[in-house]
C-alpha positions as CSV (number, residue, x, y, z in Angstrom):
1,L,-32.9,6.7,-21.5
2,G,-36.2,5.5,-20.2
3,E,-37.9,7.1,-17.1
4,I,-36.2,6.0,-13.9
5,G,-38.6,7.7,-11.4
6,D,-37.6,9.9,-8.6
7,V,-33.9,9.2,-8.6
8,E,-31.1,11.7,-8.5
9,V,-29.0,11.4,-11.7
10,F,-25.4,12.4,-11.9
11,E,-23.7,13.2,-15.2
12,Y,-20.1,12.1,-15.7
13,R,-19.8,12.8,-19.4
14,D,-16.1,13.5,-19.3
15,A,-15.1,10.9,-16.8
16,L,-14.2,7.2,-16.8
17,I,-15.9,5.1,-14.2
18,T,-14.2,1.8,-13.3
19,P,-14.3,-0.7,-10.5
20,G,-11.5,-0.4,-7.9
21,F,-8.1,-1.5,-9.2
22,I,-6.2,-4.5,-7.9
23,D,-2.5,-4.3,-7.3
24,T,-1.0,-7.8,-7.2
25,H,2.5,-6.9,-6.0
26,I,3.4,-3.9,-3.9
27,H,5.8,-3.4,-0.9
28,F,4.4,-1.4,2.0
29,P,7.8,-0.7,3.6
30,Q,9.2,0.8,0.4
31,T,6.6,3.6,0.4
32,G,9.2,6.2,1.3
33,M,11.6,5.2,-1.5
34,I,9.2,5.3,-4.4
35,A,11.1,6.6,-7.4
36,S,14.5,6.3,-5.7
37,Y,17.6,5.9,-7.7
38,G,17.9,2.5,-9.4
39,E,21.0,0.4,-9.2
40,Q,21.8,-3.3,-9.5
41,L,19.4,-5.2,-7.3
42,L,21.7,-6.2,-4.5
43,D,23.3,-2.8,-4.3
44,W,19.9,-1.2,-4.3
45,L,18.6,-3.5,-1.5
46,N,21.7,-2.8,0.7
47,T,21.9,0.9,0.0
48,Y,18.2,1.9,0.0
49,T,15.7,-0.9,0.8
50,F,17.1,-2.5,4.0
51,P,17.9,0.8,5.7
52,T,14.4,2.0,4.9
53,E,12.8,-1.2,6.1
54,R,14.7,-1.1,9.4
55,Q,12.7,1.9,10.4
56,F,9.6,-0.3,10.6
57,G,10.7,-1.7,13.9
58,D,9.4,1.6,15.3
59,Q,5.6,1.4,15.9
60,A,4.9,5.1,15.4
61,H,6.8,5.1,12.1
62,A,4.9,2.0,10.9
63,D,1.5,3.6,11.9
64,Q,2.3,6.7,9.9
65,V,3.5,5.0,6.8
66,A,0.6,2.5,6.8
67,E,-1.8,5.4,6.7
68,I,0.1,7.2,3.9
69,F,0.5,4.0,1.9
70,L,-3.1,3.0,2.0
71,Q,-4.3,6.6,1.3
72,E,-2.1,6.6,-1.8
73,L,-3.6,3.3,-3.0
74,L,-7.1,4.8,-2.6
75,R,-6.1,8.1,-4.2
76,N,-5.0,6.1,-7.3
77,G,-8.2,3.9,-7.4
78,T,-6.7,0.8,-5.9
79,T,-9.1,-0.9,-3.5
80,T,-7.5,-4.4,-3.2
81,A,-3.8,-5.2,-3.0
82,L,-1.4,-8.1,-2.4
83,V,1.0,-6.3,0.0
84,F,4.5,-7.4,1.1
85,G,5.1,-6.3,4.7
86,S,8.3,-6.0,6.6
87,V,10.0,-8.5,9.0
88,H,8.6,-6.5,11.9
89,R,5.4,-7.9,13.3
90,Q,4.1,-4.6,14.6
91,S,4.5,-2.9,11.2
92,V,2.1,-5.5,9.7
93,E,-0.3,-5.0,12.5
94,S,-0.3,-1.2,11.7
95,L,-1.0,-2.1,8.1
96,F,-3.9,-4.4,9.0
97,E,-5.4,-1.8,11.4
98,A,-5.3,1.0,8.8
99,A,-6.8,-1.2,6.1
100,R,-9.6,-2.1,8.5
101,R,-10.4,1.5,9.2
102,L,-10.4,2.4,5.4
103,D,-12.3,-0.8,4.5
104,L,-9.7,-2.0,2.0
105,R,-9.1,-5.6,1.0
106,L,-5.6,-6.8,1.4
107,I,-3.7,-10.1,1.0
108,A,-0.8,-9.4,3.3
109,G,1.5,-10.6,6.0
110,K,4.8,-10.4,7.7
111,V,7.8,-11.1,5.4
112,M,9.8,-14.0,6.5
113,M,13.5,-13.3,6.0
114,D,16.3,-14.2,8.4
115,R,19.4,-13.5,6.2
116,N,20.7,-10.5,4.4
117,A,17.8,-8.3,5.6
118,P,17.0,-5.7,8.2
């Protein structure tokens, strides 16, 4: 390499440096059920997903999971995500606030379901 002047140089010989990853489909309310047992879709939704998502009506729960969810994205190199929220407005506000604090880019919003959902 040519001379670069008085600049601190870091060596990452055994590392892979990439831009932040982009996740184009992820469900924030399903954070607590990652790697849960798989079943047929409707059985899985009724047995696992909907009961888990009901908890997001509680602001404190939504705040806590939003922080964990976004920290996990960052820990895995994801800096931008298209995030499905829950039907609970306050849970999506929790997600937006945590993303703002962590300076993450999200395309996200409140899920609009009025049948067969929590």
